[in-house]
All heavy atoms as an XYZ file, in Angstrom:
819
protein
N    -119.914    153.760     73.454
C    -120.236    152.894     74.585
C    -121.370    153.454     75.398
O    -121.745    154.615     75.270
N    -121.919    152.611     76.269
C    -122.997    153.051     77.151
C    -122.739    152.592     78.565
O    -121.807    151.845     78.818
N    -123.536    153.055     79.503
C    -123.383    152.634     80.887
C    -124.055    151.302     81.112
O    -124.460    150.629     80.163
N    -124.166    150.911     82.362
C    -124.864    149.674     82.684
C    -124.031    148.452     82.384
O    -122.926    148.536     81.858
N    -124.565    147.293     82.734
C    -123.834    146.053     82.503
C    -122.808    145.843     83.599
O    -122.455    146.774     84.327
N    -122.338    144.632     83.720
C    -121.359    144.307     84.735
C    -119.968    144.440     84.150
O    -119.665    143.838     83.120
C    -121.560    142.859     85.273
C    -120.524    142.520     86.310
C    -122.964    142.712     85.831
N    -119.125    145.234     84.775
C    -117.761    145.414     84.281
C    -116.967    144.136     84.549
O    -117.063    143.560     85.633
C    -117.097    146.588     84.971
N    -116.227    143.697     83.549
C    -115.407    142.505     83.731
C    -114.170    142.847     84.551
O    -113.636    143.948     84.451
C    -114.967    141.954     82.385
C    -116.036    141.126     81.721
S    -115.320    139.839     80.685
C    -115.723    140.429     79.078
N    -113.752    141.918     85.369
C    -112.553    142.130     86.159
C    -111.360    142.327     85.231
O    -111.313    141.781     84.129
C    -112.313    140.935     87.069
N    -110.407    143.125     85.668
C    -109.202    143.361     84.874
C    -108.512    142.036     84.575
O    -108.414    141.183     85.441
C    -108.243    144.274     85.638
C    -107.069    144.767     84.827
C    -107.487    145.482     83.543
O    -108.376    146.348     83.600
O    -106.904    145.160     82.487
N    -108.081    141.876     83.336
C    -107.399    140.635     82.969
C    -108.340    139.581     82.436
O    -107.916    138.563     81.943
N    -109.648    139.849     82.544
C    -110.606    138.915     81.972
C    -110.839    139.266     80.514
O    -110.328    140.248     80.017
C    -111.918    138.957     82.739
C    -111.828    138.419     84.152
C    -111.367    136.965     84.193
O    -111.959    136.125     83.491
O    -110.421    136.685     84.921
N    -111.645    138.461     79.844
C    -111.881    138.722     78.439
C    -110.837    138.057     77.574
O    -109.833    137.551     78.052
N    -111.086    138.069     76.263
C    -110.220    137.375     75.319
C    -109.309    138.357     74.570
O    -109.735    139.448     74.218
C    -111.063    136.593     74.315
C    -111.992    135.519     74.881
C    -112.895    134.968     73.787
C    -111.174    134.394     75.513
N    -108.096    137.935     74.356
C    -107.136    138.714     73.603
C    -106.663    137.958     72.380
O    -106.597    136.722     72.380
C    -105.892    139.026     74.455
C    -105.906    140.185     75.437
C    -104.507    140.343     76.040
C    -106.341    141.484     74.786
N    -106.309    138.700     71.352
C    -105.649    138.139     70.172
C    -104.368    138.933     69.959
O    -104.382    140.163     70.041
C    -106.549    138.282     68.947
O    -105.844    137.899     67.770
N    -103.276    138.246     69.739
C    -102.019    138.954     69.483
C    -101.182    138.159     68.486
O    -101.144    136.925     68.514
C    -101.236    139.220     70.798
C    -100.762    137.913     71.436
C    -100.058    140.147     70.554
N    -100.530    138.876     67.585
C     -99.616    138.269     66.623
C     -98.213    138.338     67.203
O     -97.874    139.297     67.904
C     -99.650    139.021     65.296
C    -101.027    138.954     64.627
O    -101.832    138.087     65.001
O    -101.275    139.793     63.735
N     -97.394    137.352     66.880
C     -96.030    137.339     67.406
C     -95.037    136.929     66.329
O     -95.376    136.274     65.351
C     -95.919    136.395     68.601
C     -96.255    134.950     68.285
C     -95.269    134.064     67.823
C     -97.542    134.461     68.424
C     -95.568    132.748     67.504
C     -97.860    133.145     68.119
C     -96.867    132.295     67.660
O     -97.168    131.002     67.357
N     -93.787    137.357     66.532
C     -92.689    136.893     65.699
C     -91.474    136.753     66.593
O     -91.124    137.668     67.332
C     -92.404    137.861     64.554
C     -91.285    137.342     63.640
C     -91.148    138.123     62.335
O     -91.797    139.186     62.210
O     -90.377    137.678     61.471
N     -90.862    135.575     66.558
C     -89.732    135.285     67.425
C     -88.473    135.108     66.568
O     -88.470    134.336     65.608
C     -89.971    134.013     68.264
C     -88.818    133.787     69.241
C     -91.291    134.131     69.039
N     -87.411    135.845     66.935
C     -86.140    135.774     66.215
C     -85.090    135.074     67.055
O     -85.211    134.981     68.274
C     -85.645    137.183     65.892
O     -86.672    137.972     65.335
N     -84.040    134.601     66.377
C     -82.972    133.883     67.057
C     -82.784    132.531     66.414
O     -83.126    132.330     65.242
N     -82.247    131.575     67.193
C     -82.141    130.215     66.674
C     -83.441    129.501     67.025
O     -83.561    128.871     68.072
C     -80.944    129.487     67.285
C     -80.604    128.208     66.512
C     -79.314    127.568     66.992
N     -79.540    126.825     68.221
C     -78.791    126.941     69.322
N     -77.800    127.798     69.361
N     -79.055    126.223     70.388
N     -84.423    129.655     66.133
C     -85.750    129.132     66.437
C     -86.284    128.174     65.365
O     -87.389    127.662     65.489
C     -86.768    130.296     66.638
C     -86.411    131.071     67.889
C     -86.793    131.231     65.430
N     -85.502    127.939     64.311
C     -85.904    126.950     63.313
C     -84.999    125.735     63.416
O     -83.806    125.860     63.684
C     -85.842    127.550     61.902
C     -86.924    128.600     61.663
C     -87.070    128.984     60.192
O     -86.473    128.373     59.316
N     -87.876    130.013     59.938
N     -85.591    124.547     63.238
C     -84.822    123.316     63.336
C     -84.536    122.898     64.762
O     -83.677    122.043     65.011
N     -85.232    123.507     65.717
C     -85.037    123.160     67.130
C     -86.366    122.809     67.797
O     -86.540    122.967     69.008
C     -84.334    124.305     67.905
C     -82.895    124.466     67.448
C     -85.076    125.635     67.750
N     -87.308    122.321     66.967
C     -88.630    121.896     67.458
C     -89.412    123.044     68.108
O     -90.247    122.820     68.975
C     -88.518    120.727     68.441
C     -87.823    119.535     67.854
C     -86.513    119.232     68.194
C     -88.462    118.730     66.910
C     -85.855    118.149     67.645
C     -87.804    117.640     66.355
C     -86.497    117.342     66.722
N     -89.104    124.282     67.700
C     -89.756    125.429     68.318
C     -91.271    125.410     68.117
O     -92.036    125.662     69.055
C     -89.169    126.730     67.754
C     -89.461    127.949     68.598
C     -88.576    128.346     69.592
C     -90.622    128.687     68.393
C     -88.850    129.454     70.386
C     -90.896    129.806     69.187
C     -90.012    130.177     70.179
N     -91.694    125.073     66.892
C     -93.138    125.061     66.616
C     -93.859    124.007     67.445
O     -94.945    124.253     67.971
C     -93.387    124.843     65.117
C     -92.951    126.017     64.241
C     -93.067    125.689     62.783
N     -92.236    124.529     62.444
C     -92.313    123.862     61.297
N     -93.189    124.215     60.375
N     -91.522    122.836     61.067
N     -93.234    122.837     67.540
C     -93.845    121.738     68.297
C     -94.014    122.120     69.776
O     -95.061    121.891     70.368
C     -92.964    120.501     68.168
C     -93.528    119.255     68.812
C     -92.597    118.086     68.583
C     -92.997    116.883     69.450
N     -91.992    115.825     69.396
N     -92.991    122.727     70.351
C     -93.076    123.125     71.755
C     -94.039    124.283     71.966
O     -94.708    124.372     72.981
C     -91.684    123.477     72.300
C     -90.913    122.269     72.748
C     -90.120    121.531     71.870
C     -90.970    121.842     74.077
C     -89.423    120.421     72.282
C     -90.269    120.708     74.500
C     -89.500    120.008     73.611
O     -88.807    118.889     74.030
N     -94.105    125.182     70.963
C     -95.040    126.308     71.040
C     -96.464    125.777     71.054
O     -97.303    126.224     71.856
C     -94.839    127.272     69.857
O     -93.515    127.815     69.912
C     -95.851    128.410     69.903
N     -96.746    124.803     70.185
C     -98.082    124.197     70.146
C     -98.410    123.525     71.476
O     -99.512    123.674     72.014
C     -98.166    123.183     69.012
C     -99.541    122.543     68.878
C     -99.567    121.414     67.866
O     -98.714    120.539     67.875
N    -100.553    121.423     66.971
N     -97.429    122.794     72.012
C     -97.626    122.082     73.270
C     -97.941    123.050     74.414
O     -98.855    122.823     75.212
C     -96.354    121.279     73.586
C     -96.442    120.394     74.809
C     -95.151    119.601     74.948
C     -95.039    118.973     76.318
N     -93.724    118.356     76.545
N     -97.195    124.149     74.476
C     -97.394    125.145     75.536
C     -98.743    125.856     75.364
O     -99.456    126.071     76.347
C     -96.253    126.158     75.513
C     -96.320    127.200     76.615
C     -96.099    126.652     78.012
O     -95.725    125.462     78.154
O     -96.297    127.412     78.987
N     -99.072    126.200     74.133
C    -100.346    126.869     73.872
C    -101.526    125.992     74.286
O    -102.481    126.457     74.920
C    -100.468    127.242     72.403
N    -101.439    124.706     73.957
C    -102.506    123.773     74.323
C    -102.588    123.621     75.845
O    -103.673    123.533     76.417
C    -102.289    122.411     73.661
C    -102.655    122.401     72.166
C    -102.404    121.031     71.557
C    -102.771    120.979     70.093
N    -104.220    120.959     69.848
N    -101.446    123.608     76.491
C    -101.418    123.492     77.949
C    -102.143    124.680     78.597
O    -102.852    124.533     79.595
C     -99.959    123.435     78.444
C     -99.820    123.171     79.939
C     -98.381    123.178     80.382
N     -97.836    124.516     80.453
C     -98.044    125.371     81.471
N     -98.794    125.024     82.491
N     -97.503    126.582     81.459
N    -101.968    125.856     77.975
C    -102.597    127.067     78.512
C    -104.037    127.257     78.014
O    -104.731    128.173     78.435
C    -101.763    128.291     78.120
C    -100.398    128.414     78.811
C     -99.568    129.527     78.153
C    -100.565    128.699     80.296
N    -104.464    126.377     77.115
C    -105.813    126.473     76.590
C    -105.983    127.558     75.551
O    -107.077    128.120     75.392
N    -104.911    127.867     74.828
C    -104.969    128.902     73.803
C    -105.181    128.306     72.414
O    -104.902    127.144     72.189
C    -103.654    129.700     73.804
C    -103.322    130.447     75.102
C    -101.938    131.058     75.023
C    -104.361    131.502     75.413
N    -105.670    129.132     71.496
C    -105.811    128.721     70.120
C    -104.999    129.667     69.240
O    -104.571    130.718     69.692
C    -107.299    128.726     69.653
C    -108.120    127.771     70.497
C    -107.866    130.134     69.692
N    -104.799    129.261     67.982
C    -104.015    130.084     67.067
C    -103.186    129.224     66.158
O    -103.586    128.119     65.797
N    -101.998    129.732     65.803
C    -101.146    128.994     64.885
C     -99.691    129.446     65.031
O     -99.397    130.460     65.649
C    -101.626    129.149     63.443
C    -101.808    130.591     63.009
C    -102.945    131.348     63.170
C    -100.853    131.426     62.353
N    -102.736    132.611     62.649
C    -101.470    132.686     62.136
C     -99.538    131.233     61.928
C    -100.803    133.750     61.524
C     -98.876    132.297     61.299
C     -99.509    133.534     61.108
N     -98.805    128.642     64.431
C     -97.368    128.959     64.432
C     -96.781    128.431     63.135
O     -97.203    127.402     62.611
C     -96.651    128.332     65.659
C     -96.796    126.819     65.687
C     -95.177    128.727     65.696
N     -95.831    129.166     62.566
C     -95.173    128.705     61.357
C     -93.772    129.304     61.252
O     -93.485    130.346     61.841
C     -95.982    129.084     60.113
C     -96.005    130.563     59.791
C     -96.778    130.878     58.504
O     -97.607    130.113     58.034
N     -96.496    132.041     57.943
N     -92.914    128.617     60.479
C     -91.606    129.151     60.164
C     -91.759    130.178     59.042
O     -92.617    130.016     58.173
C     -90.665    128.041     59.680
C     -90.184    127.156     60.814
O     -90.243    127.527     61.983
N     -89.686    125.983     60.467
N     -90.926    131.209     59.043
C     -90.939    132.163     57.945
C     -89.714    131.904     57.068
O     -88.790    131.186     57.465
C     -90.851    133.623     58.448
O     -89.542    133.832     59.006
C     -91.919    133.890     59.509
N     -89.733    132.507     55.884
C     -88.616    132.301     54.945
C     -87.351    133.032     55.384
O     -86.264    132.755     54.909
C     -89.025    132.799     53.550
O     -89.387    134.168     53.616
N     -87.482    133.964     56.337
C     -86.298    134.694     56.793
C     -85.809    134.255     58.174
O     -85.156    135.003     58.892
C     -86.530    136.208     56.732
C     -87.783    136.682     57.415
N     -89.016    136.665     56.793
C     -88.002    137.172     58.654
C     -89.935    137.136     57.624
N     -89.349    137.446     58.759
N     -86.120    132.999     58.514
C     -85.491    132.396     59.684
C     -86.127    132.675     61.031
O     -85.563    132.336     62.081
N     -87.317    133.267     61.036
C     -87.998    133.495     62.304
C     -89.205    132.564     62.394
O     -89.517    131.821     61.468
C     -88.486    134.960     62.426
O     -89.476    135.217     61.409
C     -87.328    135.937     62.266
N     -89.872    132.616     63.543
C     -91.116    131.872     63.726
C     -92.196    132.905     64.031
O     -91.982    133.809     64.843
C     -90.995    130.870     64.885
C     -92.351    130.294     65.271
C     -90.042    129.743     64.513
N     -93.334    132.772     63.370
C     -94.407    133.725     63.611
C     -95.733    133.014     63.789
O     -95.856    131.840     63.470
C     -94.500    134.741     62.467
C     -94.993    134.131     61.166
C     -95.147    135.166     60.054
O     -94.664    136.277     60.127
N     -95.844    134.757     58.995
N     -96.709    133.747     64.299
C     -98.026    133.160     64.460
C     -98.960    134.080     65.201
O     -98.733    135.292     65.287
N    -100.012    133.495     65.727
C    -101.027    134.250     66.444
C    -101.500    133.418     67.631
O    -101.597    132.187     67.531
C    -102.209    134.548     65.508
C    -103.286    135.422     66.125
C    -104.373    135.751     65.107
O    -105.163    134.898     64.722
N    -104.408    136.999     64.662
N    -101.756    134.085     68.743
C    -102.323    133.418     69.890
C    -103.596    134.140     70.321
O    -103.670    135.364     70.272
C    -101.342    133.340     71.097
C    -100.559    134.655     71.266
C    -100.394    132.173     70.956
C     -99.597    134.653     72.440
N    -104.586    133.350     70.715
C    -105.851    133.897     71.195
C    -106.313    133.115     72.406
O    -106.164    131.896     72.460
C    -106.935    133.809     70.111
C    -106.662    134.660     68.890
C    -107.824    134.648     67.909
O    -108.738    133.839     68.004
N    -107.771    135.563     66.958
N    -106.888    133.835     73.347
C    -107.420    133.189     74.534
C    -107.589    134.183     75.670
O    -107.484    135.393     75.450
N    -107.863    133.688     76.872
C    -108.011    134.567     78.036
C    -106.752    135.425     78.220
O    -105.638    134.933     78.076
C    -108.181    133.595     79.205
C    -108.672    132.334     78.568
C    -108.035    132.275     77.220
N    -106.957    136.697     78.544
C    -105.857    137.653     78.624
C    -104.696    137.164     79.490
O    -103.531    137.246     79.089
C    -106.374    138.986     79.143
N    -104.996    136.639     80.657
C    -103.937    136.194     81.570
C    -103.105    135.070     80.953
O    -101.879    135.016     81.121
C    -104.536    135.747     82.908
N    -103.763    134.173     80.232
C    -103.070    133.063     79.590
C    -102.207    133.546     78.414
O    -101.119    133.041     78.179
C    -104.090    132.029     79.091
C    -104.870    131.362     80.203
C    -104.049    130.273     80.844
N    -104.819    129.538     81.827
C    -104.549    129.535     83.136
N    -103.555    130.255     83.611
N    -105.251    128.804     83.960
N    -102.754    134.518     77.681
C    -101.998    135.090     76.561
C    -100.715    135.735     77.106
O     -99.640    135.582     76.519
C    -102.843    136.126     75.788
C    -101.996    136.926     74.813
C    -103.954    135.407     75.025
N    -100.808    136.405     78.238
C     -99.638    137.018     78.863
C     -98.591    135.960     79.233
O     -97.391    136.164     79.051
C    -100.032    137.801     80.116
C    -100.955    138.972     79.855
C    -100.215    140.216     79.408
N    -101.149    141.270     79.057
C    -101.365    141.707     77.825
N    -100.724    141.177     76.800
N    -102.234    142.671     77.594
N     -99.063    134.852     79.762
C     -98.150    133.753     80.113
C     -97.441    133.240     78.874
O     -96.244    132.949     78.885
C     -98.915    132.592     80.774
C     -99.265    132.818     82.220
C     -99.869    131.577     82.849
O     -99.220    130.509     82.878
O    -101.037    131.657     83.303
N     -98.196    133.091     77.781
C     -97.622    132.596     76.544
C     -96.602    133.586     75.979
O     -95.570    133.180     75.450
C     -98.755    132.344     75.524
C     -98.301    131.604     74.275
S     -97.941    129.860     74.582
C     -96.918    129.476     73.158
N     -96.877    134.873     76.135
C     -95.937    135.893     75.664
C     -94.612    135.770     76.429
O     -93.531    135.871     75.841
C     -96.522    137.292     75.837
C     -97.601    137.609     74.809
C     -98.250    138.983     75.055
O     -98.850    139.213     76.094
N     -98.116    139.859     74.087
N     -94.699    135.570     77.727
C     -93.486    135.388     78.530
C     -92.714    134.153     78.075
O     -91.489    134.171     77.991
C     -93.860    135.246     80.020
C     -94.102    136.550     80.727
C     -92.859    137.415     80.757
O     -91.901    137.093     81.480
O     -92.827    138.442     80.029
N     -93.445    133.083     77.784
C     -92.823    131.841     77.338
C     -92.100    132.058     76.011
O     -90.971    131.599     75.833
C     -93.904    130.757     77.206
C     -93.373    129.393     76.893
C     -93.024    128.430     77.809
C     -93.126    128.828     75.593
N     -92.585    127.308     77.142
C     -92.619    127.524     75.799
C     -93.282    129.303     74.293
C     -92.272    126.681     74.735
C     -92.936    128.481     73.244
C     -92.435    127.181     73.457
N     -92.768    132.767     75.090
C     -92.169    133.029     73.776
C     -90.954    133.954     73.877
O     -90.042    133.894     73.074
C     -93.213    133.657     72.838
C     -94.304    132.708     72.318
C     -95.460    133.513     71.719
C     -93.730    131.742     71.283
N     -90.969    134.820     74.883
C     -89.906    135.795     75.050
C     -88.668    135.183     75.716
O     -87.542    135.549     75.402
C     -90.434    136.961     75.891
C     -89.571    138.205     75.869
C     -90.186    139.294     76.744
N     -91.274    139.999     76.081
C     -92.504    140.137     76.584
N     -92.832    139.606     77.736
N     -93.413    140.807     75.914
N     -88.905    134.248     76.643
C     -87.821    133.788     77.502
C     -87.466    132.306     77.424
O     -86.351    131.925     77.723
C     -88.171    134.094     78.967
C     -88.345    135.551     79.272
C     -88.252    135.792     80.777
C     -88.237    137.271     81.099
N     -89.490    137.760     81.663
N     -88.438    131.470     77.059
C     -88.213    130.028     77.201
C     -88.087    129.328     75.861
O     -86.997    128.903     75.481
C     -89.346    129.404     78.054
C     -89.376    130.101     79.442
C     -89.117    127.905     78.220
C     -90.573    129.746     80.287
N     -89.184    129.183     75.138
C     -89.120    128.494     73.858
C     -88.797    127.016     74.030
O     -88.985    126.454     75.110
N     -88.297    126.396     72.954
C     -87.939    124.976     73.048
C     -86.552    124.854     73.684
O     -85.775    125.805     73.677
C     -87.972    124.339     71.661
O     -86.926    124.837     70.853
N     -86.263    123.664     74.233
C     -84.993    123.477     74.971
C     -83.745    123.873     74.184
O     -82.797    124.397     74.771
C     -84.989    121.981     75.283
C     -86.432    121.621     75.350
C     -87.117    122.475     74.311
N     -83.716    123.629     72.867
C     -82.505    123.902     72.096
C     -82.524    125.262     71.420
O     -81.568    125.636     70.754
C     -82.321    122.813     71.030
C     -82.015    121.441     71.616
C     -82.089    120.373     70.527
O     -83.143    120.124     69.947
N     -80.958    119.752     70.243
N     -83.624    126.003     71.575
C     -83.718    127.294     70.902
C     -82.902    128.348     71.627
O     -82.528    128.187     72.794
C     -85.178    127.747     70.815
O     -85.689    128.043     72.105
N     -82.609    129.427     70.915
C     -81.930    130.571     71.511
C     -82.669    131.815     71.021
O     -82.476    132.255     69.886
C     -80.465    130.601     71.107
S     -79.539    131.929     71.880
N     -83.531    132.355     71.867
C     -84.381    133.476     71.468
C     -83.630    134.788     71.634
O     -83.131    135.103     72.719
C     -85.659    133.503     72.331
C     -86.460    132.203     72.138
C     -86.515    134.729     72.000
C     -87.498    131.953     73.213
N     -83.548    135.552     70.546
C     -82.906    136.865     70.663
C     -83.946    137.967     70.831
O     -83.706    138.968     71.492
C     -82.039    137.144     69.430
O     -82.828    137.153     68.253
N     -85.128    137.754     70.263
C     -86.164    138.776     70.358
C     -87.540    138.179     70.086
O     -87.678    137.287     69.259
C     -85.892    139.884     69.323
C     -86.797    141.098     69.462
C     -86.529    142.146     68.383
O     -85.893    141.851     67.373
N     -87.014    143.346     68.585
N     -88.529    138.668     70.808
C     -89.915    138.298     70.528
C     -90.708    139.588     70.391
O     -90.697    140.431     71.279
C     -90.477    137.435     71.647
N     -91.351    139.742     69.257
C     -92.146    140.925     69.007
C     -93.628    140.571     69.001
O     -94.019    139.521     68.481
C     -91.817    141.530     67.629
C     -90.465    142.204     67.575
C     -90.244    142.863     66.211
O     -90.613    144.033     66.059
O     -89.746    142.176     65.307
N     -94.441    141.444     69.587
C     -95.881    141.222     69.640
C     -96.587    142.436     69.044
O     -96.349    143.560     69.458
C     -96.325    140.993     71.089
C     -95.648    139.824     71.725
C     -94.561    140.006     72.577
C     -96.085    138.527     71.463
C     -93.932    138.913     73.140
C     -95.443    137.432     72.031
C     -94.373    137.624     72.876
N     -97.426    142.177     68.046
C     -98.135    143.266     67.377
C     -99.614    142.918     67.236
O    -100.027    141.781     67.482
C     -97.539    143.568     65.980
C     -97.569    142.304     65.104
C     -96.114    144.113     66.118
C     -97.279    142.569     63.648
N    -100.384    143.921     66.814
C    -101.822    143.737     66.547
C    -102.582    143.153     67.723
O    -103.508    142.350     67.549
C    -102.045    142.831     65.322
C    -101.388    143.391     64.068
O    -101.245    144.607     63.927
N    -100.959    142.520     63.170
N    -102.233    143.573     68.934
C    -102.962    143.077     70.093
C    -104.335    143.727     70.140
O    -104.467    144.931     70.008
C    -102.195    143.376     71.387
C    -102.861    142.793     72.606
C    -102.074    143.019     73.884
O    -100.900    142.606     73.925
O    -102.638    143.619     74.820
N    -105.346    142.885     70.308
C    -106.702    143.428     70.368
C    -107.611    142.541     71.188
O    -107.378    141.333     71.311
C    -107.279    143.629     68.968
C    -107.350    142.354     68.133
C    -107.910    142.644     66.749
C    -108.233    141.369     65.983
N    -107.080    140.779     65.296
N    -108.644    143.152     71.745
C    -109.644    142.382     72.461
C    -110.604    141.792     71.444
O    -110.970    142.433     70.467
C    -110.397    143.275     73.450
C    -109.556    143.712     74.612
C    -110.335    144.541     75.612
C    -109.451    144.849     76.821
N    -110.085    145.758     77.796
N    -110.996    140.543     71.663
C    -111.944    139.880     70.774
C    -113.113    139.344     71.596
O    -112.977    139.131     72.809
C    -111.276    138.736     69.979
C    -110.568    137.747     70.933
C    -110.278    139.294     68.957
C    -109.994    136.522     70.244
N    -114.244    139.163     70.948
C    -115.417    138.655     71.666
C    -115.520    137.146     71.588
O    -116.149    136.494     72.420
C    -116.729    139.299     71.157
C    -116.773    140.775     71.544
C    -116.844    139.146     69.656
N    -114.880    136.567     70.554
C    -114.908    135.124     70.385
C    -113.617    134.654     69.728
O    -112.995    135.405     68.972
C    -116.103    134.699     69.538
N    -113.218    133.430     70.040
C    -112.016    132.870     69.434
C    -112.228    132.647     67.941
O    -113.301    132.217     67.528
C    -111.671    131.534     70.112
C    -111.380    131.611     71.606
C    -111.201    130.205     72.184
C    -110.142    132.453     71.872
N    -111.207    132.949     67.153
C    -111.322    132.822     65.700
C    -110.703    131.533     65.171
O    -110.657    131.307     63.970
C    -110.661    134.040     65.041
C    -111.357    135.346     65.410
C    -110.516    136.579     65.148
O    -109.358    136.440     64.702
O    -111.004    137.687     65.413
N    -110.181    130.695     66.068
C    -109.575    129.421     65.664
C    -110.185    128.304     66.519
O    -110.617    128.537     67.630
C    -108.057    129.454     65.888
C    -107.371    130.619     65.226
N    -107.107    130.685     63.878
C    -106.910    131.776     65.743
C    -106.499    131.828     63.598
N    -106.368    132.516     64.707
N    -110.165    127.089     65.971
C    -110.691    125.940     66.697
C    -109.660    125.390     67.688
O    -109.996    124.953     68.773
C    -111.069    124.817     65.713
C    -112.192    125.196     64.753
C    -113.492    125.513     65.477
O    -113.922    124.761     66.344
N    -114.102    126.620     65.118
N    -108.394    125.397     67.257
C    -107.332    124.861     68.097
C    -106.023    125.556     67.754
O    -106.037    126.601     67.102
C    -107.217    123.341     67.916
C    -107.125    122.939     66.438
O    -106.748    123.789     65.610
O    -107.424    121.779     66.125
N    -104.901    124.977     68.166
C    -103.621    125.583     67.862
C    -102.886    124.737     66.837
O    -102.543    123.583     67.117
C    -102.786    125.734     69.136
C    -101.632    126.698     68.958
C    -101.777    128.048     69.288
C    -100.405    126.255     68.446
C    -100.721    128.934     69.097
C     -99.357    127.145     68.253
C     -99.518    128.489     68.593
N    -102.674    125.285     65.660
C    -102.124    124.516     64.545
C    -100.677    124.916     64.218
O    -100.290    126.069     64.378
C    -102.946    124.742     63.289
C    -104.341    124.147     63.322
C    -104.998    124.290     61.947
C    -106.308    123.548     61.871
N    -107.381    124.188     62.648
N     -99.923    123.933     63.714
C     -98.621    124.190     63.146
C     -98.823    124.289     61.647
O     -99.270    123.335     61.017
C     -97.603    123.073     63.473
C     -97.345    123.031     64.984
C     -96.320    123.283     62.705
C     -96.461    121.883     65.432
N     -98.535    125.458     61.078
C     -98.686    125.659     59.635
C     -97.343    125.448     58.949
O     -96.290    125.748     59.510
C     -99.202    127.057     59.328
C    -100.521    127.469     60.006
C    -100.892    128.871     59.587
C    -101.628    126.506     59.665
N     -97.384    124.949     57.707
C     -96.137    124.740     56.981
C     -95.757    126.008     56.241
O     -96.603    126.775     55.870
C     -96.308    123.585     55.985
C     -96.681    122.275     56.660
C     -95.753    121.897     57.804
O     -94.552    122.139     57.757
N     -96.317    121.323     58.862
């Protein structure tokens, strides 16, 4: 790194993080609600069911919004879901979004 340039305020900039949510999260419209919440927050990425009964995906966007989405995935989810655990891995700062929108993958 070098000096100079304007330092960005804390919490600014873009983040990318992978997530996996365990519990009763399949068959309860979890993916649909996750997409709806991500779009509301202006995030991009994807969500899909896994073969072992969890939901996983990736979220990208402004750091503060990503944090909000993490809280949502950890505590709220869809109305009928029952979240036992939400794990977040591979968190990194990115310079540009790698997705056009937020997709539900099969």
